[in-house]
C-alpha positions as CSV (number, residue, x, y, z in Angstrom):
1,X,-25.3,13.8,-5.5
2,X,-22.3,11.6,-6.3
3,X,-21.7,8.3,-4.4
4,X,-17.9,8.8,-4.7
5,X,-17.6,6.3,-7.7
6,X,-15.5,7.8,-10.5
7,X,-16.5,6.5,-13.9
8,X,-13.8,6.2,-16.5
9,X,-14.3,7.6,-20.0
10,X,-13.3,5.6,-23.0
11,X,-10.1,7.7,-23.5
12,X,-9.1,7.2,-19.9
13,X,-7.9,3.6,-20.3
14,X,-5.3,2.4,-17.8
15,X,-1.6,2.6,-18.9
16,X,0.3,-0.5,-20.1
17,X,2.4,-2.7,-17.9
18,X,5.6,-1.2,-19.5
19,X,4.4,2.3,-18.6
20,X,3.7,1.3,-15.1
21,X,7.2,-0.3,-14.8
22,X,8.8,3.0,-16.0
23,X,6.7,4.8,-13.4
24,X,7.8,2.4,-10.6
25,X,11.4,2.8,-11.7
26,X,11.1,6.6,-11.5
27,X,9.2,6.4,-8.1
28,X,11.7,4.0,-6.5
29,X,14.7,6.0,-7.7
30,X,13.2,9.2,-6.4
31,X,12.4,7.6,-3.0
32,X,16.0,6.5,-2.8
33,X,17.3,9.9,-3.8
34,X,15.3,11.7,-1.2
35,X,16.3,9.1,1.5
36,X,12.6,8.2,2.1
37,X,13.3,4.8,3.6
38,X,15.5,5.9,6.5
39,X,16.4,2.4,7.6
40,X,13.0,0.8,6.8
41,X,12.8,-2.0,4.3
42,X,12.7,-0.6,0.8
43,X,11.4,-3.8,-0.6
44,X,8.3,-3.8,1.7
45,X,7.5,-0.2,0.9
46,X,8.0,-0.8,-2.8
47,X,5.7,-3.9,-2.7
48,X,3.0,-1.9,-1.0
49,X,3.3,1.0,-3.4
50,X,3.0,-1.3,-6.3
51,X,-0.2,-2.8,-4.9
52,X,-1.6,0.7,-4.3
53,X,-0.9,2.0,-7.8
54,X,-2.1,-1.2,-9.5
55,X,-5.4,-0.9,-7.7
56,X,-5.7,2.7,-8.8
57,X,-5.3,1.8,-12.5
58,X,-3.9,5.2,-13.5
59,X,-4.4,6.5,-17.1
60,X,-1.7,8.3,-19.1
61,X,-2.7,11.7,-17.9
62,X,-2.6,10.6,-14.2
63,X,0.8,9.0,-14.7
64,X,2.2,12.2,-16.3
65,X,1.0,14.1,-13.2
66,X,2.8,11.6,-10.9
67,X,6.0,11.7,-13.0
68,X,5.8,15.5,-12.7
69,X,5.5,15.3,-8.9
70,X,8.5,13.0,-8.8
71,X,10.5,15.3,-11.0
72,X,9.8,18.2,-8.7
73,X,10.7,16.2,-5.7
74,X,14.0,15.3,-7.3
75,X,14.7,18.9,-8.2
76,X,13.9,20.1,-4.6
77,X,16.2,17.3,-3.2
78,X,19.0,18.5,-5.5
79,X,18.5,22.1,-4.4
80,X,18.4,21.1,-0.7
81,X,21.7,19.2,-1.1
82,X,23.3,22.2,-2.8
83,X,22.2,24.5,0.0
84,X,23.4,22.1,2.7
85,X,26.7,21.7,0.9
86,X,27.3,25.5,0.9
87,X,27.4,25.8,4.7
């Protein structure tokens, strides 16, 4: 039985600082686009999300998954705006 600890394989090395910064840029742009903050401090939320993702040490595959989720959220936001604008 597993104790919940995930062991990394040699090819699952964490992404570089530049790749993380590109992800954060995409994340924060998406949060702004979907109006996530709704009057809350964007800087506080961004700082907490940075800490969370730095602790996670995502590898390249994991970061691609996260970028894909953000891209879908952006697409859905554009569709929703289009539907709201048609009324």
